[in-house]
PDB file of N, CA, C and O in Angstrom:
ATOM      1  N   MET A   1      -2.481 -11.778 -29.524  1.00  0.00           N
ATOM      2  CA  MET A   1      -2.024 -12.012 -30.872  1.00  0.00           C
ATOM      3  C   MET A   1      -2.450 -10.885 -31.811  1.00  0.00           C
ATOM      4  O   MET A   1      -1.737 -10.552 -32.758  1.00  0.00           O
ATOM      5  N   PHE A   2      -3.624 -10.300 -31.539  1.00  0.00           N
ATOM      6  CA  PHE A   2      -4.104  -9.232 -32.409  1.00  0.00           C
ATOM      7  C   PHE A   2      -3.250  -7.974 -32.297  1.00  0.00           C
ATOM      8  O   PHE A   2      -3.231  -7.156 -33.218  1.00  0.00           O
ATOM      9  N   TYR A   3      -2.552  -7.812 -31.193  1.00  0.00           N
ATOM     10  CA  TYR A   3      -1.721  -6.632 -30.993  1.00  0.00           C
ATOM     11  C   TYR A   3      -0.283  -6.848 -31.423  1.00  0.00           C
ATOM     12  O   TYR A   3       0.492  -5.894 -31.482  1.00  0.00           O
ATOM     13  N   LEU A   4       0.085  -8.076 -31.724  1.00  0.00           N
ATOM     14  CA  LEU A   4       1.457  -8.379 -32.077  1.00  0.00           C
ATOM     15  C   LEU A   4       1.828  -7.826 -33.451  1.00  0.00           C
ATOM     16  O   LEU A   4       2.889  -7.218 -33.596  1.00  0.00           O
ATOM     17  N   PHE A   5       0.990  -8.019 -34.448  1.00  0.00           N
ATOM     18  CA  PHE A   5       1.311  -7.567 -35.795  1.00  0.00           C
ATOM     19  C   PHE A   5       1.370  -6.035 -35.917  1.00  0.00           C
ATOM     20  O   PHE A   5       2.304  -5.525 -36.537  1.00  0.00           O
ATOM     21  N   PRO A   6       0.420  -5.286 -35.356  1.00  0.00           N
ATOM     22  CA  PRO A   6       0.583  -3.826 -35.407  1.00  0.00           C
ATOM     23  C   PRO A   6       1.829  -3.345 -34.661  1.00  0.00           C
ATOM     24  O   PRO A   6       2.488  -2.404 -35.102  1.00  0.00           O
ATOM     25  N   LEU A   7       2.151  -3.976 -33.550  1.00  0.00           N
ATOM     26  CA  LEU A   7       3.349  -3.606 -32.808  1.00  0.00           C
ATOM     27  C   LEU A   7       4.603  -3.915 -33.622  1.00  0.00           C
ATOM     28  O   LEU A   7       5.544  -3.122 -33.641  1.00  0.00           O
ATOM     29  N   LEU A   8       4.618  -5.050 -34.284  1.00  0.00           N
ATOM     30  CA  LEU A   8       5.740  -5.403 -35.140  1.00  0.00           C
ATOM     31  C   LEU A   8       5.869  -4.416 -36.297  1.00  0.00           C
ATOM     32  O   LEU A   8       6.978  -4.013 -36.647  1.00  0.00           O
ATOM     33  N   THR A   9       4.757  -4.031 -36.886  1.00  0.00           N
ATOM     34  CA  THR A   9       4.779  -3.068 -37.985  1.00  0.00           C
ATOM     35  C   THR A   9       5.343  -1.730 -37.550  1.00  0.00           C
ATOM     36  O   THR A   9       6.186  -1.154 -38.237  1.00  0.00           O
ATOM     37  N   VAL A  10       4.886  -1.235 -36.419  1.00  0.00           N
ATOM     38  CA  VAL A  10       5.372   0.046 -35.915  1.00  0.00           C
ATOM     39  C   VAL A  10       6.847  -0.043 -35.552  1.00  0.00           C
ATOM     40  O   VAL A  10       7.594   0.910 -35.771  1.00  0.00           O
ATOM     41  N   SER A  11       7.275  -1.167 -35.003  1.00  0.00           N
ATOM     42  CA  SER A  11       8.681  -1.342 -34.651  1.00  0.00           C
ATOM     43  C   SER A  11       9.567  -1.343 -35.894  1.00  0.00           C
ATOM     44  O   SER A  11      10.630  -0.722 -35.897  1.00  0.00           O
ATOM     45  N   ILE A  12       9.143  -2.028 -36.933  1.00  0.00           N
ATOM     46  CA  ILE A  12       9.914  -2.033 -38.184  1.00  0.00           C
ATOM     47  C   ILE A  12       9.943  -0.639 -38.789  1.00  0.00           C
ATOM     48  O   ILE A  12      10.991  -0.200 -39.263  1.00  0.00           O
ATOM     49  N   TRP A  13       8.836   0.055 -38.784  1.00  0.00           N
ATOM     50  CA  TRP A  13       8.761   1.392 -39.334  1.00  0.00           C
ATOM     51  C   TRP A  13       9.672   2.347 -38.553  1.00  0.00           C
ATOM     52  O   TRP A  13      10.391   3.145 -39.155  1.00  0.00           O
ATOM     53  N   ALA A  14       9.645   2.270 -37.235  1.00  0.00           N
ATOM     54  CA  ALA A  14      10.500   3.128 -36.414  1.00  0.00           C
ATOM     55  C   ALA A  14      11.972   2.796 -36.630  1.00  0.00           C
ATOM     56  O   ALA A  14      12.805   3.696 -36.738  1.00  0.00           O
ATOM     57  N   GLY A  15      12.290   1.517 -36.693  1.00  0.00           N
ATOM     58  CA  GLY A  15      13.674   1.127 -36.952  1.00  0.00           C
ATOM     59  C   GLY A  15      14.150   1.610 -38.299  1.00  0.00           C
ATOM     60  O   GLY A  15      15.298   2.033 -38.439  1.00  0.00           O
ATOM     61  N   ASN A  16      13.280   1.553 -39.296  1.00  0.00           N
ATOM     62  CA  ASN A  16      13.612   2.044 -40.625  1.00  0.00           C
ATOM     63  C   ASN A  16      13.886   3.543 -40.593  1.00  0.00           C
ATOM     64  O   ASN A  16      14.836   4.006 -41.224  1.00  0.00           O
ATOM     65  N   ALA A  17      13.080   4.300 -39.879  1.00  0.00           N
ATOM     66  CA  ALA A  17      13.282   5.748 -39.784  1.00  0.00           C
ATOM     67  C   ALA A  17      14.602   6.072 -39.088  1.00  0.00           C
ATOM     68  O   ALA A  17      15.319   6.982 -39.503  1.00  0.00           O
ATOM     69  N   ILE A  18      14.918   5.331 -38.036  1.00  0.00           N
ATOM     70  CA  ILE A  18      16.171   5.575 -37.311  1.00  0.00           C
ATOM     71  C   ILE A  18      17.378   5.254 -38.194  1.00  0.00           C
ATOM     72  O   ILE A  18      18.334   6.027 -38.248  1.00  0.00           O
ATOM     73  N   VAL A  19      17.331   4.125 -38.877  1.00  0.00           N
ATOM     74  CA  VAL A  19      18.442   3.755 -39.757  1.00  0.00           C
ATOM     75  C   VAL A  19      18.602   4.777 -40.877  1.00  0.00           C
ATOM     76  O   VAL A  19      19.728   5.134 -41.222  1.00  0.00           O
ATOM     77  N   ASN A  20      17.505   5.251 -41.446  1.00  0.00           N
ATOM     78  CA  ASN A  20      17.595   6.252 -42.508  1.00  0.00           C
ATOM     79  C   ASN A  20      18.226   7.544 -42.007  1.00  0.00           C
ATOM     80  O   ASN A  20      19.068   8.123 -42.694  1.00  0.00           O
ATOM     81  N   LYS A  21      17.842   7.997 -40.840  1.00  0.00           N
ATOM     82  CA  LYS A  21      18.394   9.240 -40.308  1.00  0.00           C
ATOM     83  C   LYS A  21      19.869   9.104 -39.955  1.00  0.00           C
ATOM     84  O   LYS A  21      20.635  10.049 -40.143  1.00  0.00           O
ATOM     85  N   LEU A  22      20.275   7.955 -39.452  1.00  0.00           N
ATOM     86  CA  LEU A  22      21.675   7.754 -39.082  1.00  0.00           C
ATOM     87  C   LEU A  22      22.576   7.527 -40.295  1.00  0.00           C
ATOM     88  O   LEU A  22      23.765   7.842 -40.244  1.00  0.00           O
ATOM     89  N   SER A  23      22.036   6.996 -41.368  1.00  0.00           N
ATOM     90  CA  SER A  23      22.879   6.655 -42.512  1.00  0.00           C
ATOM     91  C   SER A  23      22.802   7.656 -43.656  1.00  0.00           C
ATOM     92  O   SER A  23      23.380   7.408 -44.714  1.00  0.00           O
ATOM     93  N   ILE A  24      22.119   8.759 -43.484  1.00  0.00           N
ATOM     94  CA  ILE A  24      21.943   9.706 -44.587  1.00  0.00           C
ATOM     95  C   ILE A  24      23.264  10.305 -45.060  1.00  0.00           C
ATOM     96  O   ILE A  24      23.413  10.613 -46.243  1.00  0.00           O
ATOM     97  N   SER A  25      24.224  10.474 -44.149  1.00  0.00           N
ATOM     98  CA  SER A  25      25.501  11.052 -44.563  1.00  0.00           C
ATOM     99  C   SER A  25      26.487   9.979 -45.025  1.00  0.00           C
ATOM    100  O   SER A  25      27.540  10.310 -45.569  1.00  0.00           O
ATOM    101  N   VAL A  26      26.171   8.714 -44.821  1.00  0.00           N
ATOM    102  CA  VAL A  26      27.088   7.632 -45.159  1.00  0.00           C
ATOM    103  C   VAL A  26      26.677   6.924 -46.451  1.00  0.00           C
ATOM    104  O   VAL A  26      27.523   6.606 -47.287  1.00  0.00           O
ATOM    105  N   ILE A  27      25.373   6.680 -46.607  1.00  0.00           N
ATOM    106  CA  ILE A  27      24.859   5.933 -47.761  1.00  0.00           C
ATOM    107  C   ILE A  27      23.981   6.855 -48.595  1.00  0.00           C
ATOM    108  O   ILE A  27      23.185   7.627 -48.061  1.00  0.00           O
ATOM    109  N   ASP A  28      24.135   6.762 -49.901  1.00  0.00           N
ATOM    110  CA  ASP A  28      23.327   7.537 -50.830  1.00  0.00           C
ATOM    111  C   ASP A  28      21.847   7.178 -50.672  1.00  0.00           C
ATOM    112  O   ASP A  28      21.528   6.000 -50.512  1.00  0.00           O
ATOM    113  N   PRO A  29      20.932   8.156 -50.713  1.00  0.00           N
ATOM    114  CA  PRO A  29      19.503   7.847 -50.567  1.00  0.00           C
ATOM    115  C   PRO A  29      18.985   6.837 -51.598  1.00  0.00           C
ATOM    116  O   PRO A  29      18.106   6.032 -51.289  1.00  0.00           O
ATOM    117  N   GLY A  30      19.521   6.879 -52.805  1.00  0.00           N
ATOM    118  CA  GLY A  30      19.125   5.895 -53.811  1.00  0.00           C
ATOM    119  C   GLY A  30      19.541   4.491 -53.424  1.00  0.00           C
ATOM    120  O   GLY A  30      18.812   3.531 -53.673  1.00  0.00           O
ATOM    121  N   ALA A  31      20.719   4.367 -52.810  1.00  0.00           N
ATOM    122  CA  ALA A  31      21.183   3.057 -52.350  1.00  0.00           C
ATOM    123  C   ALA A  31      20.326   2.556 -51.192  1.00  0.00           C
ATOM    124  O   ALA A  31      20.032   1.364 -51.108  1.00  0.00           O
ATOM    125  N   ILE A  32      19.927   3.454 -50.305  1.00  0.00           N
ATOM    126  CA  ILE A  32      19.049   3.060 -49.199  1.00  0.00           C
ATOM    127  C   ILE A  32      17.738   2.500 -49.747  1.00  0.00           C
ATOM    128  O   ILE A  32      17.246   1.477 -49.270  1.00  0.00           O
ATOM    129  N   SER A  33      17.182   3.165 -50.737  1.00  0.00           N
ATOM    130  CA  SER A  33      15.943   2.700 -51.346  1.00  0.00           C
ATOM    131  C   SER A  33      16.140   1.343 -52.020  1.00  0.00           C
ATOM    132  O   SER A  33      15.304   0.450 -51.889  1.00  0.00           O
ATOM    133  N   PHE A  34      17.251   1.199 -52.739  1.00  0.00           N
ATOM    134  CA  PHE A  34      17.534  -0.074 -53.400  1.00  0.00           C
ATOM    135  C   PHE A  34      17.645  -1.197 -52.386  1.00  0.00           C
ATOM    136  O   PHE A  34      17.033  -2.250 -52.567  1.00  0.00           O
ATOM    137  N   TYR A  35      18.410  -0.997 -51.325  1.00  0.00           N
ATOM    138  CA  TYR A  35      18.600  -2.048 -50.317  1.00  0.00           C
ATOM    139  C   TYR A  35      17.291  -2.375 -49.603  1.00  0.00           C
ATOM    140  O   TYR A  35      17.047  -3.529 -49.251  1.00  0.00           O
ATOM    141  N   ARG A  36      16.457  -1.373 -49.389  1.00  0.00           N
ATOM    142  CA  ARG A  36      15.160  -1.616 -48.748  1.00  0.00           C
ATOM    143  C   ARG A  36      14.305  -2.534 -49.619  1.00  0.00           C
ATOM    144  O   ARG A  36      13.731  -3.502 -49.120  1.00  0.00           O
ATOM    145  N   TRP A  37      14.216  -2.237 -50.919  1.00  0.00           N
ATOM    146  CA  TRP A  37      13.429  -3.070 -51.820  1.00  0.00           C
ATOM    147  C   TRP A  37      14.054  -4.454 -51.984  1.00  0.00           C
ATOM    148  O   TRP A  37      13.338  -5.451 -52.082  1.00  0.00           O
ATOM    149  N   PHE A  38      15.389  -4.518 -52.014  1.00  0.00           N
ATOM    150  CA  PHE A  38      16.076  -5.793 -52.178  1.00  0.00           C
ATOM    151  C   PHE A  38      15.819  -6.717 -50.986  1.00  0.00           C
ATOM    152  O   PHE A  38      15.540  -7.903 -51.158  1.00  0.00           O
ATOM    153  N   VAL A  39      15.913  -6.167 -49.796  1.00  0.00           N
ATOM    154  CA  VAL A  39      15.670  -6.977 -48.597  1.00  0.00           C
ATOM    155  C   VAL A  39      14.206  -7.423 -48.546  1.00  0.00           C
ATOM    156  O   VAL A  39      13.918  -8.576 -48.225  1.00  0.00           O
ATOM    157  N   ALA A  40      13.288  -6.514 -48.859  1.00  0.00           N
ATOM    158  CA  ALA A  40      11.870  -6.874 -48.839  1.00  0.00           C
ATOM    159  C   ALA A  40      11.581  -7.980 -49.850  1.00  0.00           C
ATOM    160  O   ALA A  40      10.851  -8.922 -49.543  1.00  0.00           O
ATOM    161  N   MET A  41      12.143  -7.876 -51.044  1.00  0.00           N
ATOM    162  CA  MET A  41      11.919  -8.893 -52.059  1.00  0.00           C
ATOM    163  C   MET A  41      12.564 -10.219 -51.643  1.00  0.00           C
ATOM    164  O   MET A  41      11.984 -11.282 -51.860  1.00  0.00           O
ATOM    165  N   SER A  42      13.744 -10.164 -51.056  1.00  0.00           N
ATOM    166  CA  SER A  42      14.424 -11.385 -50.620  1.00  0.00           C
ATOM    167  C   SER A  42      13.659 -12.095 -49.511  1.00  0.00           C
ATOM    168  O   SER A  42      13.627 -13.325 -49.466  1.00  0.00           O
ATOM    169  N   VAL A  43      13.050 -11.332 -48.624  1.00  0.00           N
ATOM    170  CA  VAL A  43      12.304 -11.929 -47.515  1.00  0.00           C
ATOM    171  C   VAL A  43      10.975 -12.497 -47.993  1.00  0.00           C
ATOM    172  O   VAL A  43      10.567 -13.566 -47.538  1.00  0.00           O
ATOM    173  N   LEU A  44      10.295 -11.809 -48.899  1.00  0.00           N
ATOM    174  CA  LEU A  44       8.959 -12.233 -49.319  1.00  0.00           C
ATOM    175  C   LEU A  44       8.949 -13.292 -50.422  1.00  0.00           C
ATOM    176  O   LEU A  44       7.967 -14.023 -50.554  1.00  0.00           O
ATOM    177  N   THR A  45      10.005 -13.392 -51.207  1.00  0.00           N
ATOM    178  CA  THR A  45      10.028 -14.327 -52.329  1.00  0.00           C
ATOM    179  C   THR A  45       9.763 -15.773 -51.926  1.00  0.00           C
ATOM    180  O   THR A  45       8.963 -16.431 -52.592  1.00  0.00           O
ATOM    181  N   PRO A  46      10.383 -16.306 -50.881  1.00  0.00           N
ATOM    182  CA  PRO A  46      10.098 -17.713 -50.542  1.00  0.00           C
ATOM    183  C   PRO A  46       8.632 -17.981 -50.210  1.00  0.00           C
ATOM    184  O   PRO A  46       8.154 -19.100 -50.398  1.00  0.00           O
ATOM    185  N   PHE A  47       7.924 -16.984 -49.726  1.00  0.00           N
ATOM    186  CA  PHE A  47       6.528 -17.183 -49.355  1.00  0.00           C
ATOM    187  C   PHE A  47       5.584 -17.171 -50.557  1.00  0.00           C
ATOM    188  O   PHE A  47       4.525 -17.797 -50.507  1.00  0.00           O
ATOM    189  N   VAL A  48       5.941 -16.478 -51.625  1.00  0.00           N
ATOM    190  CA  VAL A  48       5.032 -16.347 -52.764  1.00  0.00           C
ATOM    191  C   VAL A  48       5.466 -17.124 -53.993  1.00  0.00           C
ATOM    192  O   VAL A  48       4.698 -17.241 -54.948  1.00  0.00           O
ATOM    193  N   LEU A  49       6.673 -17.655 -53.990  1.00  0.00           N
ATOM    194  CA  LEU A  49       7.197 -18.306 -55.189  1.00  0.00           C
ATOM    195  C   LEU A  49       6.363 -19.520 -55.603  1.00  0.00           C
ATOM    196  O   LEU A  49       6.106 -19.707 -56.792  1.00  0.00           O
ATOM    197  N   GLY A  50       5.943 -20.333 -54.662  1.00  0.00           N
ATOM    198  CA  GLY A  50       5.132 -21.506 -55.001  1.00  0.00           C
ATOM    199  C   GLY A  50       3.799 -21.134 -55.607  1.00  0.00           C
ATOM    200  O   GLY A  50       3.351 -21.763 -56.566  1.00  0.00           O
ATOM    201  N   SER A  51       3.162 -20.119 -55.058  1.00  0.00           N
ATOM    202  CA  SER A  51       1.872 -19.672 -55.594  1.00  0.00           C
ATOM    203  C   SER A  51       2.033 -19.079 -56.994  1.00  0.00           C
ATOM    204  O   SER A  51       1.205 -19.322 -57.872  1.00  0.00           O
ATOM    205  N   VAL A  52       3.078 -18.316 -57.198  1.00  0.00           N
ATOM    206  CA  VAL A  52       3.327 -17.745 -58.525  1.00  0.00           C
ATOM    207  C   VAL A  52       3.603 -18.854 -59.527  1.00  0.00           C
ATOM    208  O   VAL A  52       3.123 -18.805 -60.660  1.00  0.00           O
ATOM    209  N   TRP A  53       4.367 -19.844 -59.118  1.00  0.00           N
ATOM    210  CA  TRP A  53       4.692 -20.958 -60.013  1.00  0.00           C
ATOM    211  C   TRP A  53       3.431 -21.728 -60.412  1.00  0.00           C
ATOM    212  O   TRP A  53       3.278 -22.097 -61.576  1.00  0.00           O
ATOM    213  N   ARG A  54       2.537 -21.972 -59.467  1.00  0.00           N
ATOM    214  CA  ARG A  54       1.302 -22.703 -59.765  1.00  0.00           C
ATOM    215  C   ARG A  54       0.357 -21.889 -60.656  1.00  0.00           C
ATOM    216  O   ARG A  54      -0.349 -22.465 -61.485  1.00  0.00           O
ATOM    217  N   ASN A  55       0.332 -20.575 -60.501  1.00  0.00           N
ATOM    218  CA  ASN A  55      -0.604 -19.727 -61.247  1.00  0.00           C
ATOM    219  C   ASN A  55       0.072 -18.974 -62.388  1.00  0.00           C
ATOM    220  O   ASN A  55      -0.428 -17.936 -62.820  1.00  0.00           O
ATOM    221  N   TRP A  56       1.187 -19.476 -62.875  1.00  0.00           N
ATOM    222  CA  TRP A  56       1.957 -18.770 -63.892  1.00  0.00           C
ATOM    223  C   TRP A  56       1.146 -18.533 -65.165  1.00  0.00           C
ATOM    224  O   TRP A  56       1.280 -17.474 -65.779  1.00  0.00           O
ATOM    225  N   SER A  57       0.315 -19.478 -65.577  1.00  0.00           N
ATOM    226  CA  SER A  57      -0.466 -19.300 -66.807  1.00  0.00           C
ATOM    227  C   SER A  57      -1.476 -18.159 -66.668  1.00  0.00           C
ATOM    228  O   SER A  57      -1.834 -17.529 -67.663  1.00  0.00           O
ATOM    229  N   THR A  58      -1.936 -17.892 -65.455  1.00  0.00           N
ATOM    230  CA  THR A  58      -2.854 -16.772 -65.220  1.00  0.00           C
ATOM    231  C   THR A  58      -2.105 -15.455 -65.132  1.00  0.00           C
ATOM    232  O   THR A  58      -2.609 -14.427 -65.584  1.00  0.00           O
ATOM    233  N   ILE A  59      -0.930 -15.470 -64.565  1.00  0.00           N
ATOM    234  CA  ILE A  59      -0.151 -14.242 -64.346  1.00  0.00           C
ATOM    235  C   ILE A  59       0.523 -13.759 -65.621  1.00  0.00           C
ATOM    236  O   ILE A  59       0.662 -12.554 -65.828  1.00  0.00           O
ATOM    237  N   ARG A  60       0.941 -14.682 -66.472  1.00  0.00           N
ATOM    238  CA  ARG A  60       1.745 -14.333 -67.645  1.00  0.00           C
ATOM    239  C   ARG A  60       1.140 -13.259 -68.546  1.00  0.00           C
ATOM    240  O   ARG A  60       1.883 -12.376 -68.974  1.00  0.00           O
ATOM    241  N   PRO A  61      -0.162 -13.271 -68.864  1.00  0.00           N
ATOM    242  CA  PRO A  61      -0.697 -12.204 -69.735  1.00  0.00           C
ATOM    243  C   PRO A  61      -0.624 -10.806 -69.104  1.00  0.00           C
ATOM    244  O   PRO A  61      -0.667  -9.808 -69.824  1.00  0.00           O
ATOM    245  N   TYR A  62      -0.516 -10.723 -67.795  1.00  0.00           N
ATOM    246  CA  TYR A  62      -0.515  -9.436 -67.117  1.00  0.00           C
ATOM    247  C   TYR A  62       0.887  -8.877 -66.859  1.00  0.00           C
ATOM    248  O   TYR A  62       1.016  -7.806 -66.266  1.00  0.00           O
ATOM    249  N   ILE A  63       1.920  -9.570 -67.284  1.00  0.00           N
ATOM    250  CA  ILE A  63       3.285  -9.112 -67.011  1.00  0.00           C
ATOM    251  C   ILE A  63       3.568  -7.732 -67.610  1.00  0.00           C
ATOM    252  O   ILE A  63       4.168  -6.907 -66.921  1.00  0.00           O
ATOM    253  N   PRO A  64       3.172  -7.431 -68.851  1.00  0.00           N
ATOM    254  CA  PRO A  64       3.428  -6.065 -69.351  1.00  0.00           C
ATOM    255  C   PRO A  64       2.744  -4.978 -68.513  1.00  0.00           C
ATOM    256  O   PRO A  64       3.329  -3.921 -68.273  1.00  0.00           O
ATOM    257  N   LYS A  65       1.528  -5.232 -68.075  1.00  0.00           N
ATOM    258  CA  LYS A  65       0.835  -4.246 -67.242  1.00  0.00           C
ATOM    259  C   LYS A  65       1.517  -4.107 -65.893  1.00  0.00           C
ATOM    260  O   LYS A  65       1.652  -2.997 -65.378  1.00  0.00           O
ATOM    261  N   LEU A  66       1.948  -5.221 -65.316  1.00  0.00           N
ATOM    262  CA  LEU A  66       2.654  -5.166 -64.032  1.00  0.00           C
ATOM    263  C   LEU A  66       3.985  -4.436 -64.173  1.00  0.00           C
ATOM    264  O   LEU A  66       4.368  -3.662 -63.295  1.00  0.00           O
ATOM    265  N   ALA A  67       4.694  -4.681 -65.280  1.00  0.00           N
ATOM    266  CA  ALA A  67       5.974  -4.000 -65.498  1.00  0.00           C
ATOM    267  C   ALA A  67       5.754  -2.487 -65.606  1.00  0.00           C
ATOM    268  O   ALA A  67       6.526  -1.707 -65.050  1.00  0.00           O
ATOM    269  N   PHE A  68       4.707  -2.075 -66.316  1.00  0.00           N
ATOM    270  CA  PHE A  68       4.413  -0.652 -66.427  1.00  0.00           C
ATOM    271  C   PHE A  68       4.063  -0.066 -65.061  1.00  0.00           C
ATOM    272  O   PHE A  68       4.520   1.024 -64.714  1.00  0.00           O
ATOM    273  N   PHE A  69       3.256  -0.783 -64.290  1.00  0.00           N
ATOM    274  CA  PHE A  69       2.853  -0.317 -62.966  1.00  0.00           C
ATOM    275  C   PHE A  69       4.063  -0.161 -62.050  1.00  0.00           C
ATOM    276  O   PHE A  69       4.194   0.860 -61.375  1.00  0.00           O
ATOM    277  N   TRP A  70       4.951  -1.160 -62.016  1.00  0.00           N
ATOM    278  CA  TRP A  70       6.118  -1.089 -61.133  1.00  0.00           C
ATOM    279  C   TRP A  70       7.084  -0.001 -61.587  1.00  0.00           C
ATOM    280  O   TRP A  70       7.736   0.629 -60.755  1.00  0.00           O
ATOM    281  N   ARG A  71       7.186   0.229 -62.898  1.00  0.00           N
ATOM    282  CA  ARG A  71       8.055   1.307 -63.390  1.00  0.00           C
ATOM    283  C   ARG A  71       7.491   2.647 -62.950  1.00  0.00           C
ATOM    284  O   ARG A  71       8.239   3.522 -62.513  1.00  0.00           O
ATOM    285  N   TYR A  72       6.176   2.818 -63.062  1.00  0.00           N
ATOM    286  CA  TYR A  72       5.540   4.052 -62.630  1.00  0.00           C
ATOM    287  C   TYR A  72       5.672   4.238 -61.122  1.00  0.00           C
ATOM    288  O   TYR A  72       5.932   5.345 -60.651  1.00  0.00           O
ATOM    289  N   LEU A  73       5.492   3.157 -60.365  1.00  0.00           N
ATOM    290  CA  LEU A  73       5.590   3.228 -58.920  1.00  0.00           C
ATOM    291  C   LEU A  73       7.009   3.577 -58.484  1.00  0.00           C
ATOM    292  O   LEU A  73       7.195   4.347 -57.542  1.00  0.00           O
ATOM    293  N   ALA A  74       7.997   3.026 -59.151  1.00  0.00           N
ATOM    294  CA  ALA A  74       9.390   3.333 -58.808  1.00  0.00           C
ATOM    295  C   ALA A  74       9.718   4.782 -59.144  1.00  0.00           C
ATOM    296  O   ALA A  74      10.566   5.389 -58.491  1.00  0.00           O
ATOM    297  N   TRP A  75       9.061   5.340 -60.149  1.00  0.00           N
ATOM    298  CA  TRP A  75       9.311   6.722 -60.534  1.00  0.00           C
ATOM    299  C   TRP A  75       8.726   7.701 -59.518  1.00  0.00           C
ATOM    300  O   TRP A  75       9.263   8.788 -59.307  1.00  0.00           O
ATOM    301  N   CYS A  76       7.620   7.302 -58.892  1.00  0.00           N
ATOM    302  CA  CYS A  76       6.985   8.174 -57.901  1.00  0.00           C
ATOM    303  C   CYS A  76       7.825   8.180 -56.686  1.00  0.00           C
ATOM    304  O   CYS A  76       7.491   8.848 -55.708  1.00  0.00           O
TER     305      CYS A  76
END
């Protein structure tokens, strides 16, 4: 079991590299980045939505800082 998660991570990373190299002439690099983030957010949202909903009063004051951080991260 300890070797399953690193193997899964490397497999996803390798698959991502292969898809990027094959689709570079077909899909715009900005679109590839958008779809990557969209799929990641779509997959992870069901797992974190309940926790975010329960802790909303704690998270709410930090939304401006998080928005600034994500804007900066997207720019990099």
